[in-house]
Structure formats: structure tokens, C-alpha cells
N, C-alpha and C positions, 0 to 999 in steps of 0.2 A: 245336384241330385240327378240320379239316373231316371230316365224315362224308358218306357217299353221300346220306343223306337231306337234310341242310341244304345241301349243295353244289348239288343239283339245284334247290333253291328259289332260290338266289342266282345260279346260272348262272355261277359263277366257274370257267371252263374250265381255268385254270392249276391249281387245286386238284384238279379231276377228273383231269387228266393226272398230277399228283403221286400221287394215290391209285392210279391204274392202274399207274404205275411201281412203287410199293411192293408192290402185289398181285403183280406179276410178279417181285418179288425184287430190284429195283434200289434201291440206297441212293443217292438223289440228293443227299444232303448233301455227298458228295465232289465231285460235279459242280458244285454251287453254290459250294463253297469254291474250286474251280479257276477258275470264271468270275470270281471276285472278284480273282484275281491278274492282273498285267499280262501281256501276251504274252511279254515278255522273261523274266519269272519262270517262266512255264509252260514255255518252251523250256529254260531252265536246269535245271528239275526233270526234264524229260524226258531231257535229256542225262545227268544223274546216274544215272537209272534205266537208261538204255541202257548206260552204262559198266559198271554192276554186272552186267547180264545178259551182256555180253561177257566179263567176268572169270570169271563162273560157267561159261560155255561152255568157255572155255580150261581152267579147272581140271578140268572133267569129263574132258577128253582127256588129262590128265597121268597 
């Protein structure tokens, strides 16, 4: 794992951005996993999540 000290020596800005994101509280592992999926799969998963949210909203009003 990159630390601030050895990243600054190597100049790997992707690692610097990763460290900054983690310091801010962002778990980029989920973003990386999502990027690996095809656009079709990302849309399919989004639609599933949207359907669940819509069902929860309807159930709240019952």
C-alpha cells in the first residue's frame, strides 16, 4: 500500500488520489468494482436498486 511518503517520491498520482479519497472517507473499492462491470450490467443493477426504493416509498405510505 502506498503511503504519503513513498508516493511523493514515485509521483504516482493515482495513488495520491486514492489516499486523498480514503482520507475523505470514500471507499473506492466499490467504485472500482462498478467500473469493471459492463454498462449493461451497471444499468441492470441500478434498475434493481431503483425498483427497491420505489417499493419502499410505496410501503411507507400504506
